[in-house]
N, C-alpha and C positions, 0 to 999 in steps of 0.2 A: 742195422748196425751189427757189429760183431758181438760175439758172446761176452766180451769183457765190458760191455757198456755199464753205465753208472748205476750205483745203488744208493740208497739213502732216502730220507724223508724230503719230499718237495711239496712246497706250497706256493700258491700264486694268486694274484689279483690282476685286473686289467684296468687300464686307464684309456679313456676314449672321449672324443668329441660327441656331445649329446646330440648334435644335429645329424651326425652320421648314423647313430643308432636308429633313428626314426625310420629309416628306409635303407635297404641295401643298394637302392639305385644310386645313391651318392657315391658308394664304393665303386660301382661300375663306372660312373662318370670320372671318378678320380679327382674330384675338386674338394679341397679341405681349407676352410678358413683359419686364420691365426689371429693372435692378439694384436698384431699391427695392421690388421684389416686387409692384408694382402691374401688373395686366394692362391694357394700353392697346389700344383698338380701332385697327385699321389701315385707313385709307382704301383703297378699291378703285379710285379714279379719279384721285387726285392725285399727280403726280410733281413733287418739289421740285428745282430746279436752282440751285446756288450757284456762280457764277463767282468765281475767286480767282487772285491773282497776287502772289507774294512776301509773303504775309501769314499767317504761321504762327500767330501768337497769335489773330488775328481769326477764322480759320476754325475753330479749336478751340472758341471760345465760340459761334460761330454754329451749328455742328453740335450742340453740346450743348443749346442752347436749343430746337431742334426735337425732339430725342430726349427731352427732359423735358416736352414738351407733353402735353395731355390726350388728344390723338389723333395717331397717327403717320400719315405719308403711305404711299402705296404703295411709294415708293422716294425716296431722297435721292441726287442725282447731284452730286458735287463736281467741277467742271471747272477744271483747273488749267493756267495758262500761265506758271508761275514760271521763273526762270532755272535752267538745268540743275543748278547746285550746290545749289539749295535744294529740289529735287523730293524727294529721299529723306526729308529731314527733315519736309517738309510732308505726305508720304504717311504717315510714321510717326505724326505727330500725329493724322491722320484715323483711323488704325487704333487708336491708343491711346485716344482719346475714345470711339470706338465700342465698344471692349471695356469701358470703364469703365461704359457704360450697359447691359451685359449681352449684348453682341454680339461675334462673333469673326470672323477673316479666314478666308475659304475661297477656293480657287482657282476652283471652279466650283459652280453650283447648278442644280437643275432647275426652279426658279421664280424669280420676280423677286427679286433681292437687295434688302435694305433699304437698303444704302449702297454706292455705287460711287464710285471715284476714277478720273477720266480726266485724263490729261496730254496736252497738245498743244503743239507748238512754234509754234503761231500766236500772234498778239497781238491783243487788243481785246475789250472787254467784250461787244459785240454778237456777235462771232465765238464767244466762249466760250458765250454763251447759246444760240446756234444749234446748236453741237456738243451741248450738253446736251439740247436739245429733240429732236435727231435721235436721241439714244440713249434717250429716255424711252418708257415703256410706257403711261403714264397718259392718260386722256381729257383731263384738265386738266393743263397745265404751269404750275407756280407758281414764280416766280423771286424770290429774295432775295439781297441783296449780302452779301459776306463780312464787311463791318463792321456788320452788323446782328444784332439778337437777336429771334427770334420771341416774340411774345406767347404766353401760355399756351394759349390757344385758337385760335391762328392758323389751323391746318389745319381745324379744325371750323367756323370762321366762313366760310372761303372755300368749303368744300364745301357749306355751307348755302345760299349764294348761287346756285351752280350747280344744286343739287338742286331748289330752289324756283322757279327762274325759267329755264325751258328756252330762252327767246329771248336770254338774255345770253351774249355771246360772249367778254367779257373783264371781269375784276374787278381794280380797283386799290384799295389800301388806305391806312390811315393810317401815317405815319412820324413818330415823336417822337424828340427827342434824349434822352439819359439825363437822369434827374430832377436830377442833380448839376450840369448845365450851365446856367449863367445866360444868358438871351437877351442878345445884343449887336448883333443886326442882320446878322450874317454867317452864322448857322447856316442850314441847309436842312432843311425838314421839311414834313410834311403834317398839320396839326393838327385839321382839321375832323372832327367826330364824326357828321355828317349823312350820310344815304345820298342819292346823286344818280345819276340815270339820264341817260346821254347817247345821243341817237339822231340827232344831226346834228353836223356839224363845229363844234368850239369851239376856243378857245385851247388848244393842246396841253398846256400846263403846268397847266391846270385839271383835266385828267383824273386825273393821278397821275404817279408816277415809278418808276424801275427797281428800287428797293430793295424793292417790294412790289407786284407785279403778276402776273396770271395770264391764260391764254388757253385757250379750247377748242382742242384740237390741230387739228381741221379748219380753223377760221378762221385759226390761225397759219400753217399750211402754205399755204393758198390765198393769203395775202398775201405769202408769200415770207420770213417771219421778219424778223429785224432787219437794218437796213441796215449792213453790215460796213465801208463806206467812211466812214461818218458816225457813228463811235463812238470811245470812248477808245482811243487808239493809231491811229485811222484818220486818213486824209489830210484829211478835211473836218470835223474837230472832233467834238464829241459832241452827239448829239441822238437816238440811236437808240431810247431808251426812250420819249421823247415822240413821236417820228415814227410809231412803230407804231400808237399809239392813234389819231392823226390819220388815218392811212391806213385803218384799220379803219372809222372813222366815214364816211370818203369812200366806202366800199364799201356804206354803208347798214346797217352792223352796229350792234348795241347794246352799250354798255359801262356798267358800274356802278362808282361809287366808294362804298366803305362804311367808316365809321369803326370798325366792329366788327372789321375785319381789321387787326391792329395789329403793327407791328414797331418796334424801337428802333434808331436809327441813331447810331453813335458813330464819325465819320470820323477824329477826331483829326488833322485837317489843320492844319499851321502856316500862316501867312499867305501865304508864298510858294507853297504847294501850292494855296491857295485862289485865288490869282491865276491860276495855270495852268488850274485848273478853270473859272474864269470866261471865260478866253480861249477855251478849248475849246468851252464851251456857246455863247458869242457866235458863234463861227465856224460852229458847228453850226446854229444857227437861221437864219443867212444861207444856208448851204448847203441846208437844207430848203426855204427859201423859193424858191431857184433851181430846185430839183427840182420843187416843186409848180407853179410858173409853166410850166416846160417840159412838164409833164403836162396843161396847160390849166386849172389851178385858179387863176384870177386872184384869188380871194379870199384867196390866200396873202399878198398885199401887206398886207392887214389884219392877218394874223398877225405880220408883220415890224414893223408900225407899233405894235401893241400891245406887243411885246417892247421896243421902243425906249422906249415911254411908261412901262411898269411897271418894267423892269430898268435903264434908264439915267436917264430924266428924273425920275421920281418918287423913285427910290432915292437919287438924288443929293441931293434936297432932304430926304428922310428922314434921310439921313446927317448932314446939317448941323443940321436943326431938331429931330429926334427923338432920334437916337442920339448926336449930338455926336461923331461918329467919323470920323476921316480915313480909317480902313481901309474903312469902308462907302462913303465917297465914291470912294476909289480903285477899288473893285470895280465901282461904278456907271459910272464913266468909261470902263472897258474896253468897255462895252456900246455905246458910241457908235461904236467903230471896227471891232471884230472881226466883227459881223454883216455889215458891208459886204464885208470881206475874204472871208468865206464865200460870200456872194452872188456875187462876181465869179468865184471859183475854181469854184464849183458849176456855172457855165455851160460850163466846158471838160470836164467829165467825162462818159464814156459813160453811158447811161441805159437801164435796163430798164423800158419804159413799160407793160408788163403788170403787174408787181408794184410799179411805182413806187420802184425801188431803183437807187442808183448801182451801176455796175460797175467793177471794177478796170481801170486803164489797162493796155494790153498790156505795157508795160515793167515794171509792178509785179506782174504775175501770176506 
């Protein structure tokens, strides 16, 4: 990882099926029992990382959706950055839902645990993801957000992409809102069912987003992981999940988007929370543009213009003419200003030009 990697106190425990602990042979065979009596095959290459913060109910459902899938991952790593008073309750929920699915808590194992809980006093989704990736054993690191539910064959579909296409370095997937949510122009998702291959830089938001993305470990480490300055809780807004895909493409690596890899996203944000998210992403795209320009990627100006066109100009008209919604218009108007703020601020931050990552300022270290 790059020099900016995470700091802070980290603690963890592991959750594991006791039958697997008895012998590492079970891991090699990849057969894991569950509470419903159905033996599920266990991937030998995919580590799932779920970042979470102060979301006890969400992490319970997210973890359960993976444990109920047709194929289990090699391991599930829950990386928590909750407020100290919430950590025991969140850890208990992780333990409880794991036991409900036929697994139990053990202090140590001789092989990879199925579920691990890691708590850190750091803040930021990108930081969280980097911590999980550093702890993972799998060749493939698969990320899902804590407010998402995995599709039934999610692990299987992701593994299929990597197994069948050795040149693919990252896979992004489809993100749908719950079926009960009526579209209103403010929801975020990835609805396309087609398979697309990217082998050159494109608009970062066309590749996919953080709720359903995965990387080969080697490619992830070589690019330095997620930009921890430019993520939720970071100083330069939020863009780390889009930024990493763009940086991989700039390195000449190949990325796939597939509609077969499916998760459901239920953020349950109220409008004020949506406003904060829009501000953060607006600032993030501006900061990303500043970073790319400083790395000599002049085409980043086109990225910024395309963001303005789609997220500010077109969405303003869509809010008026299509959605007839003042909320959509208000969200769009934020994108006229906050990218400019991020662009200006991004010019002042230290930069790792090898990995194309911002570095913390000395006073913030």
